[in-house]
C-alpha positions, -999 to +999 in steps of 0.1 A: -001+000+000+011+035-007+001+063+015-008+093-007-022+114+021-010+150+026-018+179+049-026+216+038-032+237+067-063+222+085-070+200+055-062+163+054-062+152+018-064+115+010-041+121-020-024+153-034-048+157-065-072+188-065-090+205-093-083+239-104-110+266-100-129+275-132-121+242-148-144+219-129-176+238-123-190+229-091-178+194-091-212+178-099-208+184-136-181+157-135-199+132-113-210+112-144-173+107-154-155+101-121-160+093-085-155+127-069-150+110-036-116+097-047-103+132-052-080+149-025-105+176-031-121+200-056-121+237-059-153+253-072-155+280-098-146+315-088-173+329-065-180+368-060-203+387-037-226+397-065-235+378-096-212+384-125-220+380-164-184+377-172-169+391-203-183+392-239-178+365-263-155+352-277-135+345-246-116+313-253-092+304-279-069+274-284-031+282-287-002+258-293+000+235-263-027+255-243-054+281-243-062+315-236-094+324-217-110+357-207-143+342-190-142+370-164-155+351-134-190+345-145-210+331-115-243+337-100-229+350-066-223+336-031-259+335-021-267+314-051-238+291-042-249+288-006-286+282-013-286+262-046-252+246-051-239+238-016-270+215-007-262+194-036-225+188-032-220+191+006-221+154+012-193+143-009-166+126+011-138+149+000-125+185+007-146+211-011-129+243-014-144+276-027-124+300-048-132+337-037-126+369-057-137+404-053-131+439-066-123+453-031-112+439+003-147+444+015-159+421-012-136+394-002-145+397+035-182+396+027-179+363+007-156+347+033-180+355+061-209+340+043-190+307+036-174+304+070-206+289+087-208+262+060-198+229+078-187+211+047-164+239+032-132+236+052-113+261+032-112+289+007-088+298-021-084+335-023-080+346-061-057+376-059-043+370-093-068+364-121-058+385-150-092+387-166-107+411-140-101+448-147-100+458-111-094+440-078-077+408-083-048+419-106-038+449-084-038+428-051-017+400-067+010+421-082+025+438-051+036+422-018+018+450+002-015+445-017-014+407-014-003+409+023-032+434+030-060+413+016-045+382+033-042+399+067-078+412+067-091+378+056-071+361+083-088+383+108-122+374+096-119+338+085-108+309+108-107+279+085-078+271+061-069+300+040-051+293+007-039+324-013-037+319-051-006+337-066-002+355-099+027+346-121+027+380-138+051+395-113+088+402-111+095+382-078+068+356-070+088+343-039+087+377-021+048+379-026+046+343-013+065+353+018+043+385+023+012+364+024+027+338+046+036+366+071+000+378+069-014+346+080-020+324+049-021+287+055-009+279+021-002+292-013-013+279-047+005+288-079+005+296-105-026+312-121-026+320-158+001+340-177-013+372-195-012+365-233-028+374-265-036+358-300-045+376-332-066+364-360-045+376-388-070+369-416-096+392-398-069+414-385-082+415-349-077+398-316-095+365-310-106+375-275-132+402-269-109+415-241-078+414-264-057+398-238-064+367-216-049+340-193-028+314-209-029+279-194-021+244-204+012+225-211+029+255-225+032+271-192+043+240-172+081+245-172+076+281-160+052+269-133+074+241-121+103+268-118+081+290-098+069+265-075+104+254-068+114+289-060+085+296-037+088+262-019+124+271-009+112+304+003+082+297+026+075+273+054+037+269+045+025+243+020+026+251-016+001+238-040+014+236-077-006+239-109+000+249-145-003+225-175-005+192-156-017+166-181-008+134-165+010+117-135+044+125-146+036+162-148+022+161-114+052+145-100+075+173-114+056+197-092+057+174-062+094+169-065+098+207-069+082+211-035+045+212-040+024+195-013-005+190-036-013+198-072-044+210-092-056+199-126-070+225-148-070+228-185-067+190-189-103+186-176-116+202-208-097+175-228-103+144-207-129+147-178-111+116-162-077+132-160-078+137-121-084+101-115-058+090-140-032+112-123-040+097-089-035+063-104-003+071-122+012+087-091+004+055-071+018+033-098+049+054-098+054+049-061+049+013-063+076+010-092+099+030-071+093+013-038+080+045-023+055+039+006+047+075+014+043+103-012+058+127+013+091+110+007+095+126-027+078+160-020+106+187-024+134+163-032+148+186-059 
């Protein structure tokens, strides 16, 4: 038997595989394809205080080894989640984490305070990094002071596990990770999407309605692994790695670089069973290499 369990703040994960916010809906959309109870946890789509319509179409385009998206955090708001979604997903036997975003610190606080009483939501992931929002997230995520301020205020208001999702669109991601650690974060997740752009040369216009969008998929993985490695060496709190993971081997790169857990994102659009395949492939790797506990290889690089 291989022990795949890891600990992130107050969360006990049966294995290190989570899903990335915005790529897995509310989890229930994937229930016909996989057993959600086998996941270490799943992170529901970005949730804001008020409903958001998101950006105008088109807001997704494929790129070599990846995709650009500019969805813009479309969701029906936190009250809709609490009243309509939470009752349907709360009994899954895994960790359910809500990704939280806002255009101001007060927005973040209001969402967190509404989620705190939910017994089956043991953690939130704070999105200070989404490049598709014209105000709020991007500004907080690109400076140590801004990232620390929103983290500190949330730490004062929210008692459960607090994960802060970092933007890669910065000069020194390790310094921002250290700032949110000092401000009370229980863990950091990285990386969110890189700012990118694609142009339709025949029509002589950008593909996306917003002109720029967030690049995800295998194209970003080597950069994401490097950033996870840098951050894991700089902080004491757990690091959750993501960025272009398509299979177990990709996930193992992040774990060896220092991530305690990983998130599967873009791959869910290609194969909805990817998360389970990754769990199985990590377990098979451990068997082949006589590893009895996944923690033996976390951070070995």
